[in-house]
C-alpha positions in Angstrom: -21.8 17.8 11.1 -19.1 19.8 9.4 -15.6 20.2 10.7 -12.6 22.2 9.4 -9.8 19.8 8.6 -6.5 21.0 10.1 -4.2 18.3 8.7 -3.6 20.3 5.6 -2.4 23.5 7.2 -1.9 25.5 4.1 -5.5 24.8 2.9 -7.9 23.6 5.6 -11.1 22.3 4.2 -14.6 22.2 5.6 -15.5 18.5 5.4 -18.4 16.3 6.6 -17.4 14.0 9.4 -18.7 11.4 9.8 -19.5 10.5 6.2 -18.6 7.6 4.0 -18.5 7.1 0.2 -21.0 5.1 -1.7 -21.3 1.4 -1.3 -19.6 1.0 -4.7 -16.6 3.0 -3.5 -16.4 1.1 -0.3 -16.6 -2.2 -2.2 -13.6 -1.1 -4.4 -11.7 0.0 -1.3 -12.4 -3.3 0.5 -11.5 -5.3 -2.6 -8.2 -3.5 -2.9 -7.5 -3.9 0.9 -7.8 -7.7 0.6 -5.5 -7.9 -2.4 -3.0 -5.6 -0.7 -2.9 -7.9 2.3 -2.5 -10.9 0.1 0.4 -9.2 -1.8 2.1 -8.3 1.5 1.8 -11.9 2.8 3.1 -13.3 -0.5 6.1 -11.0 -0.5 6.9 -12.0 3.0 6.8 -15.7 1.9 9.1 -14.7 -1.0 11.5 -13.0 1.4 11.7 -16.1 3.6 12.2 -18.3 0.5 14.9 -16.1 -1.0 16.8 -15.2 2.2 16.2 -18.4 4.1 15.3 -16.9 7.4 12.5 -15.2 9.3 11.5 -11.6 8.7 13.1 -8.8 10.7 11.1 -7.9 13.8 10.9 -4.3 12.7 8.4 -5.2 10.0 6.0 -6.6 12.5 6.4 -3.5 14.7 5.5 -1.0 12.0 2.0 0.3 12.7 1.6 2.0 9.3 2.4 0.9 5.8 4.1 -2.4 6.5 4.0 -3.2 2.7 6.0 -0.1 2.0 8.5 -1.0 4.7 8.8 -4.5 3.3 9.5 -3.2 -0.2 11.5 0.0 0.5 13.0 -0.6 3.9 12.7 0.8 7.4 15.4 3.1 8.6 16.2 5.3 11.6 15.0 2.7 14.0 18.4 1.9 15.5 21.4 0.1 14.1 20.0 -3.4 14.7 16.5 -2.6 13.7 16.9 -1.1 10.2 15.8 -3.2 7.2 16.9 -2.3 3.7 13.8 -3.6 1.9 13.3 -6.2 -0.8 14.1 -3.7 -3.6 17.6 -3.2 -2.3 18.1 -6.9 -1.5 17.8 -7.7 -5.2 21.3 -6.7 -5.8 22.7 -9.5 -3.7 20.1 -12.2 -4.2 19.5 -14.0 -7.5 16.0 -15.2 -6.5 14.8 -11.6 -5.7 16.6 -10.2 -8.7 14.3 -12.4 -10.9 11.4 -10.3 -9.7 13.0 -6.9 -9.6 10.5 -5.3 -12.0 7.6 -6.8 -10.0 9.0 -5.4 -6.8 9.2 -1.9 -8.3 5.6 -2.2 -9.5 4.5 -3.4 -6.0 6.2 -0.3 -4.6 4.1 1.9 -6.9 0.9 0.0 -5.7 2.0 0.5 -2.1 1.8 4.3 -2.6 -1.9 3.9 -3.6 -2.5 1.7 -0.5 -0.9 4.3 1.8 -3.0 7.1 0.2 -6.3 5.3 0.8 -5.6 3.4 4.0 -3.7 6.1 5.9 -4.6 9.3 4.1 -8.2 9.4 5.2 -10.9 10.8 3.0 -13.9 13.0 3.7 -16.5 14.7 1.6 -16.1 18.5 1.3 -19.1 20.3 2.6 -19.9 21.9 -0.7 -20.6 19.4 -3.4 -19.6 15.8 -4.1 -15.9 16.4 -4.0 -13.9 14.2 -1.6 -10.5 15.2 -0.2 -7.7 13.2 1.2 -7.3 14.6 4.7 -3.5 14.3 5.0 -2.5 15.6 1.6 -5.5 17.8 0.7 -5.7 16.2 -2.7 -9.2 16.4 -4.1 -10.9 13.4 -5.7 -14.3 12.1 -6.6 -16.0 8.8 -6.5 -15.7 8.7 -10.3 -11.9 8.8 -9.9 -11.6 6.5 -6.9 -13.3 3.5 -8.4 -11.1 3.2 -11.6 -7.9 3.9 -9.6 -8.7 1.1 -7.1 -9.9 -1.2 -9.9 -6.6 -0.7 -11.7 -4.4 -1.2 -8.6 -6.4 -4.4 -7.8 -5.8 -5.7 -11.3 -2.1 -4.8 -11.0 -1.8 -6.7 -7.7 -3.4 -9.8 -9.2 -1.0 -9.6 -12.2 2.0 -9.0 -9.9 1.3 -12.1 -7.8 0.9 -14.2 -10.9 4.1 -12.9 -12.4 6.0 -13.5 -9.2 4.6 -17.0 -8.9 5.8 -17.8 -12.4 9.3 -16.6 -11.6 9.5 -18.0 -8.1 7.3 -21.1 -8.1 5.9 -22.5 -4.9 8.0 -25.5 -3.8 6.3 -28.8 -4.3 5.7 -30.6 -1.1 
């Protein structure tokens, strides 16, 4: 079944829905999703260790892109609900300052996460080109796999680098 995508108003596309990418692409997406979740969890642990308290409630209330909110902040939610994000907290916290470069790289990875997890993809009716439904950006399976493999490797390296700079306390 073909439907015209209306999310990209300036260039609606005729896409096949329902349709999913190949097993290889789905595996790459799944692999990245697991690592993104691990990175988010680990950054929450780092926040608790560095700040010494529990996470702001607003981070649990975000339904979309909680990793981005953790890193870059959540604003316009009310005076008591805003959160500046780990990247801004580095200025006032020596522990977080030690991983400033890693937090910046994690923020770059979060953009890839948001694109794949919240952007939606569908195959265009003509050919093997895929399109992100929210942005209209075209892609192919040959582009998706290397991008997700790279971000997965980046996440692994980020976690290792953060662990070296902020070691887990010995119990």
